[in-house]
N, C-alpha and C positions, 0 to 999 in steps of 0.2 A: 203371349209371354214367353222369352225364351227361358229354357229350362236345361240345366246340364246334369250330367250323370254323378255318380259317385265317384268314378275316375277323375273327373274334373273337379270335383268339389274337393277332394283331398289334395289336389295340385294348389288349387287357389287358396285353401285354408292351411295348408301345411300339417294337417292332421293326418295321422295313419288311417287306412280304412277301417281297422277296429276301433279307433278313437272316434271316428265319424259315425260308425253305427252305434257306439256306446252313448254319444250325446244325442243322437237323433232318434234313436229307437228305444234302446233299454233303458236309459235314465231320462228320456223325453225331456232334455233341457230346450233343445230347439228343434222343432219338429220339421221334416221335411216338407216341401210343397206337394210331392206326390209319392206316397208311400210305395215301397216295392210290393207288387201283387203276389209274390211267391219267391221261393229259394231260386236263385239265379237272375231275378228281375230287379233292376237297380232302383233305388231311390233318385228322384230328381229334385233339383233346387233352383230357386230364382235366385237372380242378384240380390234381392234384399235378404235371403236367407244365408247366402254366402258372406254379405257383409256382416250379419250378426254374427256368423260363426268365427270370422276373423277378429270382430271385436272380442268376442269371448275368449279366444286364443290369447289376445293381448292382456286381458284382464286376468287369466290364469297366469300366464307367463312371466308377464312384467310385474303385476301387482300382487300375484300370489293369492288371487281371491278363489275361495272355494265355490264353484259355479253353482252347484246344486241349491244352495241357499239362495241364489238370485234367479229360480225359475221365473217367478212373477215378472220380474224386470225384463227377462228376454220374451216373455209372452206379451208384454206392453210394447217393448221396442218393434217386435215382429208385426204387431197390429199396426203400429204407427209408420212403420218403414212400408207396409203395405198400401199406404194411402199417400206417399210421398213420392215425388218425381225424382229421378234420379238426377237431372240437371240442378234441381234446386239445393242438392247436398253440397255441390262444389263449392271449395272457400269456406265451408262451415265446419264445427266441431260439434261433438256429442257431449253434454254434460250430464252426468250421473250423479244424482243426489241422495241417493240412498232409498232403500225400498223399492218401489216400482217407478220412482219420479226420475224422469229425464227430459231433456230438452235439446233441440239442434239451435245452436247458437251461432252468430256471427265472432270471429274472432276478436274483432273491435268491441265487443261487448262483454268479453270475459273479465274485464276490470269492473263491470257491474254487479257481477255475481257477488251476493252478500252471503251465502252459505257456502260451507265446504262441499266440494265436489270432486270428482274424476273427471277431466277433460280429455276426449281422444279425438285426435285430428282425423277427420275423413278423407282427405285428397289422396294419401298413400294407398288406401284401400280401393278408393273409387278409380285410381289409375289403373290398378289391376283388373278391376272389375271391367273397366271400360275397354280394354284391349280384349279380354274373354268374351263377352258378351256383344261385342261391337256396338258399344253405347258411346253416345258423345263425350267429347272431352271439351273442356273450355279452350277456344283456340286464344291467339294474341288479341290484346286490346279488349279482353273481356267479352267477346262474342264466342258465341259456341258453333260448333261444325254443323253445316245443315245435314250431311250425311256422314255417318262413321265411316272412316276410311277404310277399315278392315273388311265391313261389308261390301264396299265398292270395289275394292280391289280383288276380292274374291270372286265377284260377279264377273269382272272383267277377265280375269284369268279363265274362268269356266267357258266363257263365250269365245275368248280366243282358241282354247282348246278344241271346243266344238266346232269352230269354222275352221279350224286346220283339218279335223277329221272329214269334215264335208268336202272341202277342196282339195285335200292332199290325197 
């Protein structure tokens, strides 16, 4: 599992370093995947945790929700996302029904929702995570990429540089 450091987490979430520490350590709203070992040792975050943090930012900024009241929801979401594949989330939305109740739904099913809920589109967040974690994006015609382009491009560039050093 690929993990990113605090520096990348702040870039991906839009949170300041202080806000990120507040949310993940002091208030323990959303825990990091790897806690810092000591002063100067950064916490580490998976794509699931970064997605959860991004959604929390939307809930705070757009819907003006008090996040501390939803700690149970974040814990449930974190556990659910840990068992969900990245690819299965493309084209889906997250429906928050209150308390710790949530579900991943297809946008075509949104008209079938009977209760009030907040619906968050996942694709904008997944696009950002796909680029940063070298995770697959859906390709045209509903197919998924076999290999994420960023990882392949980085490997080719490394091999070219290494080859030039050997031959040059």
